[in-house]
C-alpha positions in Angstrom: 46.2 58.8 -12.8 48.2 55.6 -12.9 47.2 55.0 -16.6 48.7 58.4 -17.5 51.9 57.5 -15.6 52.1 54.2 -17.4 51.8 55.7 -20.8 54.5 58.3 -19.9 56.8 55.7 -18.5 56.4 53.5 -21.6 57.0 56.4 -24.0 60.1 57.5 -22.1 61.5 54.0 -22.1 61.0 53.8 -25.9 62.7 57.1 -26.4 65.6 56.2 -24.1 66.1 53.0 -26.2 66.3 55.2 -29.3 68.6 57.7 -27.7 71.2 55.0 -27.2 71.1 54.1 -30.9 73.9 55.1 -33.2 73.1 57.6 -35.9 70.3 56.4 -38.1 67.4 58.0 -39.9 65.9 61.0 -38.1 63.3 59.9 -35.6 60.2 62.0 -34.9 60.3 63.4 -31.3 57.3 63.5 -29.1 57.4 67.3 -29.3 57.3 67.1 -33.1 54.4 64.6 -33.0 52.3 66.1 -30.2 53.4 69.7 -30.0 54.6 69.4 -26.4 57.2 67.5 -24.3 56.1 64.3 -22.5 55.5 65.3 -18.8 54.5 68.9 -19.6 51.9 70.2 -17.2 48.3 69.8 -18.4 49.4 68.0 -21.5 48.2 64.4 -22.2 47.9 62.1 -25.2 45.4 59.3 -25.7 45.9 55.8 -26.8 45.1 56.5 -30.4 47.7 59.2 -30.5 50.3 57.0 -28.8 49.6 54.1 -31.2 50.0 56.5 -34.2 53.3 57.7 -32.8 54.6 54.2 -32.3 53.6 53.2 -35.8 55.5 56.2 -37.1 58.6 55.3 -35.1 58.3 51.7 -36.3 58.6 52.9 -39.9 61.5 55.2 -39.1 63.7 52.9 -37.0 65.7 49.8 -37.9 65.7 49.0 -34.1 61.9 48.8 -33.4 59.3 46.2 -34.3 55.7 46.8 -33.4 53.8 43.6 -32.6 50.1 43.2 -32.2 49.5 41.1 -29.0 45.7 41.2 -28.9 42.6 43.3 -28.7 41.4 45.2 -25.7 37.9 44.8 -24.2 37.1 48.0 -26.1 38.1 46.4 -29.4 41.4 48.4 -29.8 44.6 46.8 -30.9 47.1 46.1 -28.1 50.7 46.4 -29.2 54.1 45.8 -27.9 57.2 47.6 -29.0 60.3 45.4 -29.3 63.6 47.4 -29.4 66.7 45.6 -30.3 69.9 46.0 -32.4 69.6 45.8 -36.2 71.8 42.7 -35.9 69.3 40.9 -33.6 66.1 42.1 -35.3 66.0 39.4 -37.9 66.4 36.7 -35.2 63.4 37.8 -33.0 61.7 34.4 -33.5 64.6 32.8 -31.7 63.9 34.8 -28.6 60.1 34.2 -28.3 59.2 32.2 -25.3 55.7 31.0 -24.3 54.5 30.5 -20.7 55.5 26.8 -20.8 59.1 27.6 -21.8 58.8 26.2 -25.4 59.3 28.4 -28.5 56.1 29.9 -29.9 54.8 28.2 -33.0 55.3 30.2 -36.2 52.3 31.9 -37.7 
């Protein structure tokens, strides 16, 4: 049950980030993508569906960057969505920090 809640919370957080954005290209809503609202009773999405939705939002938004951060133990891609202003998006490398506090190497 916590896995479902985690997916729902992440999805809602992404959508809230987009809701605060000024007018831009029309973004696909979860209802348009999945046929139901997030949180509707007896309605769930799986990781493959979530990943496809995030990839679609990444192509539609000037505020979102989808970053591959590894591979799961099942061999699936693990991704992170970065949501920022269009002004800051080109400068994302400036904000990357590794565990030791030094900037990440490029590449």
